[in-house]
C-alpha positions as CSV (number, residue, x, y, z in Angstrom):
1,M,-57.2,-14.4,27.6
2,L,-59.6,-13.7,30.5
3,A,-60.4,-10.3,29.0
4,S,-61.2,-11.8,25.6
5,G,-63.4,-14.4,27.2
6,R,-65.4,-11.6,29.0
7,R,-65.8,-9.8,25.7
8,R,-67.1,-12.9,24.0
9,L,-69.6,-13.6,26.8
10,L,-70.8,-10.0,26.8
11,L,-71.2,-10.1,23.0
12,L,-73.2,-13.3,23.3
13,C,-75.5,-11.8,25.9
14,T,-75.9,-8.6,23.8
15,S,-76.8,-10.7,20.7
16,F,-79.4,-12.6,22.7
17,V,-81.0,-9.3,23.9
18,I,-81.1,-7.9,20.3
19,L,-82.6,-11.0,18.9
20,S,-85.2,-11.0,21.7
21,L,-86.1,-7.4,21.1
22,L,-86.5,-8.1,17.4
23,A,-88.8,-11.0,18.2
24,S,-90.8,-8.9,20.6
25,S,-91.3,-6.2,18.0
26,N,-92.7,-8.8,15.5
27,G,-94.9,-10.3,18.2
28,S,-96.2,-6.9,19.2
29,S,-97.2,-6.0,15.6
30,N,-99.1,-9.2,15.3
31,S,-101.0,-8.6,18.5
32,A,-101.7,-4.9,17.9
33,E,-105.5,-5.4,17.9
34,G,-105.4,-7.1,21.3
35,L,-103.2,-4.3,22.7
36,N,-105.6,-1.6,21.4
37,Q,-108.5,-3.2,23.3
38,S,-106.6,-3.4,26.6
39,H,-106.4,0.3,27.6
40,N,-109.5,-0.1,29.9
41,K,-108.2,-3.2,31.6
42,T,-107.3,-1.3,34.7
43,A,-111.0,-0.5,35.2
44,H,-112.3,-4.1,34.7
45,P,-110.9,-7.5,35.8
46,L,-108.7,-9.1,33.1
47,E,-110.3,-11.8,31.2
48,M,-108.2,-14.9,31.9
49,T,-107.9,-17.2,29.0
50,P,-105.7,-20.3,29.3
51,K,-103.0,-18.6,27.1
52,V,-103.0,-15.4,29.1
53,S,-102.9,-17.3,32.3
54,F,-99.9,-19.3,31.2
55,Q,-98.1,-16.2,29.9
56,L,-98.6,-14.3,33.2
57,K,-97.4,-17.3,35.3
58,L,-94.3,-17.7,33.1
59,H,-93.6,-13.9,33.3
60,A,-93.9,-14.1,37.1
61,L,-91.8,-17.3,37.3
62,F,-89.0,-15.7,35.3
63,H,-88.8,-12.6,37.4
64,W,-89.3,-14.4,40.7
65,T,-86.4,-16.8,39.9
66,S,-84.2,-13.9,38.6
67,F,-84.7,-11.1,41.1
68,G,-86.1,-13.1,44.0
69,F,-83.7,-16.0,44.0
70,L,-80.7,-16.0,41.6
71,M,-79.6,-12.4,42.3
72,P,-79.7,-12.7,46.1
73,V,-77.9,-16.1,45.9
74,G,-75.2,-14.4,43.8
75,I,-74.7,-11.8,46.5
76,L,-74.5,-14.5,49.1
77,L,-71.8,-16.3,47.0
78,V,-69.6,-13.2,46.9
79,R,-70.1,-12.7,50.6
80,M,-69.0,-16.3,51.3
81,S,-65.9,-15.9,49.0
82,S,-64.8,-12.8,50.9
83,K,-64.8,-14.8,54.1
84,S,-63.0,-17.9,52.7
85,R,-59.2,-18.3,52.9
86,N,-59.0,-21.2,50.5
87,G,-58.0,-19.9,47.0
88,R,-59.7,-22.8,45.2
89,C,-62.9,-22.2,47.1
90,V,-62.8,-18.5,46.3
91,R,-62.5,-19.2,42.6
92,V,-65.4,-21.7,42.7
93,L,-67.6,-19.3,44.5
94,F,-66.7,-16.5,42.2
95,Y,-67.6,-18.5,39.0
96,C,-70.8,-19.7,40.6
97,H,-71.6,-16.0,41.3
98,V,-71.0,-15.1,37.6
99,I,-73.1,-18.0,36.3
100,S,-76.0,-17.2,38.7
101,Q,-76.0,-13.5,37.7
102,I,-75.8,-14.3,33.9
103,A,-78.8,-16.7,34.3
104,A,-80.6,-14.1,36.3
105,V,-80.1,-11.4,33.7
106,L,-81.2,-13.8,30.9
107,L,-84.3,-14.8,32.8
108,A,-85.3,-11.2,33.5
109,T,-84.7,-10.3,29.9
110,G,-86.9,-13.2,28.9
111,G,-89.6,-12.0,31.2
112,A,-89.4,-8.5,29.7
113,V,-89.6,-9.9,26.1
114,L,-92.6,-11.9,27.1
115,S,-94.3,-8.8,28.5
116,L,-93.6,-6.8,25.4
117,M,-94.9,-9.5,23.1
118,N,-98.1,-10.4,24.9
119,F,-99.1,-7.7,27.5
120,E,-100.4,-4.2,27.4
121,N,-97.4,-1.8,27.9
122,S,-98.8,1.7,28.4
123,F,-96.6,2.1,31.5
124,S,-99.6,3.4,33.4
125,N,-98.8,1.5,36.6
126,S,-95.9,1.3,39.0
127,H,-95.0,-2.3,38.1
128,Q,-94.3,-1.4,34.5
129,R,-92.5,1.9,35.2
130,V,-90.3,0.3,37.9
131,G,-89.6,-2.6,35.6
132,L,-88.5,-0.5,32.7
133,A,-85.9,1.4,34.9
134,L,-84.9,-1.9,36.5
135,Y,-84.0,-3.5,33.2
136,G,-81.7,-0.6,32.3
137,F,-79.8,-0.6,35.6
138,M,-79.7,-4.4,35.5
139,W,-77.8,-4.4,32.2
140,L,-75.6,-1.5,33.3
141,Q,-74.6,-3.6,36.3
142,S,-73.8,-6.6,34.0
143,V,-71.6,-4.4,31.7
144,I,-69.8,-3.0,34.8
145,G,-69.2,-6.6,36.0
146,F,-67.6,-7.7,32.7
147,F,-65.1,-4.8,32.9
148,R,-63.8,-5.7,36.3
149,P,-60.3,-4.2,36.9
150,E,-57.5,-6.5,38.2
151,R,-56.5,-6.3,41.8
152,G,-54.0,-3.6,42.5
153,V,-55.3,-1.2,39.9
154,N,-56.1,2.3,41.1
155,G,-59.7,2.2,39.9
156,R,-60.5,-1.2,41.5
157,S,-61.9,0.4,44.7
158,V,-64.2,2.7,42.8
159,W,-65.3,-0.1,40.5
160,Y,-66.0,-2.4,43.6
161,F,-68.1,0.3,45.3
162,F,-70.3,1.0,42.3
163,H,-70.7,-2.7,41.4
164,W,-71.7,-3.5,45.0
165,L,-74.0,-0.5,45.4
166,L,-75.7,-1.1,42.0
167,G,-76.0,-4.8,42.6
168,I,-77.7,-4.4,46.0
169,A,-80.0,-1.7,44.6
170,V,-81.1,-3.8,41.6
171,C,-81.7,-6.8,43.7
172,A,-83.7,-4.9,46.3
173,T,-85.7,-3.0,43.7
174,G,-86.3,-6.3,41.8
175,I,-87.7,-8.0,44.8
176,T,-89.9,-5.0,45.5
177,N,-91.2,-5.0,42.0
178,V,-92.1,-8.7,42.3
179,Y,-94.3,-7.7,45.3
180,I,-95.8,-4.9,43.2
181,G,-96.4,-7.4,40.4
182,L,-98.3,-9.7,42.7
183,R,-100.5,-6.9,43.9
184,T,-101.1,-5.7,40.3
185,Y,-102.1,-9.3,39.3
186,H,-104.6,-9.3,42.2
187,E,-106.1,-6.0,41.1
188,R,-106.4,-7.1,37.5
189,T,-107.7,-10.6,38.0
190,M,-109.3,-10.4,41.5
191,K,-107.5,-13.6,42.5
192,S,-105.9,-14.0,45.9
193,V,-102.1,-13.8,46.0
194,R,-101.6,-14.2,49.8
195,L,-100.0,-17.6,49.4
196,W,-97.4,-16.4,46.9
197,T,-96.8,-13.2,48.9
198,G,-96.2,-15.3,52.0
199,L,-93.8,-17.7,50.2
200,L,-91.8,-14.8,48.8
201,T,-91.6,-13.1,52.2
202,V,-90.3,-16.4,53.8
203,E,-87.7,-16.8,51.1
204,V,-86.5,-13.2,51.3
205,S,-86.3,-13.4,55.1
206,F,-84.3,-16.6,55.0
207,L,-81.8,-15.1,52.4
208,A,-81.5,-11.9,54.5
209,F,-80.8,-13.9,57.7
210,F,-78.3,-16.1,55.9
211,Y,-76.6,-12.9,54.6
212,L,-76.2,-11.6,58.1
213,L,-75.2,-15.0,59.4
214,I,-72.2,-15.2,57.0
215,D,-70.8,-12.0,58.4
216,R,-70.9,-13.3,62.0
217,W,-70.3,-17.0,61.5
218,S,-66.6,-17.0,62.1
219,Y,-67.1,-14.8,65.2
220,M,-69.7,-17.3,66.6
221,I,-67.3,-20.2,66.0
222,K,-64.5,-18.4,67.9
223,Q,-66.7,-18.0,70.9
224,G,-66.4,-21.7,71.7
225,Q,-62.6,-21.7,71.3
226,V,-59.9,-20.5,73.7
227,T,-57.4,-18.2,72.2
228,V,-53.7,-18.2,72.7
229,E,-53.9,-14.9,74.7
230,Q,-56.3,-16.5,77.1
231,L,-53.9,-19.4,77.8
232,K,-51.1,-17.0,78.8
233,P,-50.8,-16.3,82.6
234,T,-51.9,-12.9,83.7
235,D,-49.0,-12.3,86.1
236,N,-45.4,-13.1,86.4
237,R,-45.8,-16.0,88.8
238,R,-45.4,-19.5,87.5
239,T,-48.4,-21.7,87.2
240,Y,-48.5,-25.0,89.0
241,P,-50.9,-28.0,89.0
242,T,-53.6,-27.8,91.5
243,T,-52.2,-30.5,93.8
244,L,-48.8,-28.8,93.9
245,R,-50.3,-25.5,94.7
246,K,-52.1,-27.0,97.7
247,E,-48.8,-28.5,99.0
248,L,-47.0,-25.2,98.6
249,S,-49.7,-23.4,100.5
250,M,-49.5,-26.0,103.4
251,V,-45.7,-25.6,103.6
252,Q,-46.0,-21.8,103.7
253,E,-48.5,-22.0,106.6
């Protein structure tokens, strides 16, 4: 039943992508004249009409929310579930991870469709080339996630390694591409992006710190607690209260 649910969800996401790509091809054909005049945009600042400005901001918002927030949060949720001993809490964290990653993939796909429909896509800059490769690996990661083997299966360890490695790589590359996109926006519009770059840096730094803190949190809590081994006497002599030890020492003298 769970496997059939995964297939239905994968089919739904795939249908969304196909419909989005069909819509983007129609939008691209309608705006062919604007695209043909945009090959020299890298040499001159981009003319910012209200429509273009809105589309750029929406494209940036989609990718920032996807790669810069939802994907790292999904990684944190899995990290937290691996440290939890409560079965119900583990299930809740796992499903929150799945929901956050599906939302991240859909938002990133929406940003890609928006770019194909409205922007120049000659792939002459790093932002577009990295983005193209990123979309492919992002969807590969999603497909791998839907075909998760059950625990105890021989291929589970191999699946986990590739799923973890590809997830970290997609997330890190996506965040890097957001930085590249901000720089490209500055070069094309001559507008300052220092505020947005600073905010993204603060957010990423906080998420990275929280990721490291999860790993050491239980160890930090144990530092303020006395373990059972520490309560055991270190020698074979019996332990007495302080007053009784003083009386015994006086008698011995």
